N, C-alpha and C positions, 0 to 999 in steps of 0.2 A: 461549599464552592471549592472546586479543585483548581489549583494554580500550577501551571507548568513552566513557570518562569523562575529563574534564580537571580538574586542580586548578590554580587560579590563585592565586598569591601576590601580593598588592598591598602595596607599601611606601608608607607615607605620610610618612616622614621624609626630607627632602632628596631629592626625586625626581630631582634632577640627577645623583645618585650611585647611584641604585637602578634596577633593571629588573624587569620582570615575567617570571616563568618559568612557562611552561605545560608541564605534563607529564601524561601519561595514567596514571591509576591506577584500580584497582578502587574503585567507589563505596563499597562496604561497608568496605574497608580504610581509605579516607580518613576515613570517619565514626568508625571505631574509634580511629584515630590522633588525630583532632581531640578526641574525648572524653577520651582519656588526657592529652593536652596541657592541656586545660581543667582536669582534675583536678589537674594539676601547677601550674596557675596561669599558664601561658604559652600564647601563640597557636602554632598548628601551624607557622607560618612561622618562628618562633624556633627550633624543633626542626630544621627543614630547613636553616636558615642555619647552625646549629651543626655539623650533619653536613657541609655543604659546606665550611666553614672547616677542619674536621678533615681532610677528604679532600685539600684543597689543601696543608695543612701537612705531612701524612704521606705523601701520594701513595699511599695504600692505603685499603682499606675491609675490613670484616670482616662476616661473616654468621654468626650463631649460630642453631643449630637446637635450642635447649633446649626439650624437650617441656613442654607445659602441659596438664595433665589438665582435662577438662570437670568442673565442680563436682559433677555427679551421679556421675561415675566415681570421683572422689576420695572422695566421701562413702561410696560402696559399698565401696571398698578399705579405708577406715578402719573401717567397720562389720565387715567380714569379719576384719580384723586383730584387732579387739577380741574378736570371737567366738572366733577361734583361740586367742588368748592366755588367754582365760578358761576354755578347755577345753570349751566348749559345742558344738564342731563335731566332725564325724567325723574320723578320722585321715586325714591327707593322704597320698595315694599318690604316690610318685615313680617315674618311668620311667627305665630305663637304656638304652632304645633307642627309635627312632621307632615301631617296630612295637608295642612295649609302651605307648607314649604314646597311640597311636591306640586301642588296646584299652581303656585307662583312660578316655579322653575319650568314646568312643562306647558305653561300657557302661551309661550312665545313661539 
C-alpha cells in the first residue's frame, strides 16, 4: 500500500536535543490517531515518543489485531441476542457439515 501523506512531529522544548521525524502514514489513520490522543489529553507526538522509547528499551514491538466491531454491527448482534434469549425468534438451525450449512443458508 503506498502512502502519499507525511506526518511531521515538531518539538518545541530544547530544540538542540530534539529532531524532526518525517514519516509517511495514511491521512485517515493520522487523523483518527490524533483525535484519540486529544481525547486522552496528550498530543500525538507524545504517543509516538512513548512508543519509540519503549522500542529502544525493549528492542521489540508488538502488533495486536483485536477486532473491533462497527457500532451498527454490534447493535444488531445485541438486538438479535436479546431477541434469541427472549424466545421471540425462530429456532436456530445448526449444521453438521458444509453441505448442510449451505442448504440452511440458501434456503431462505
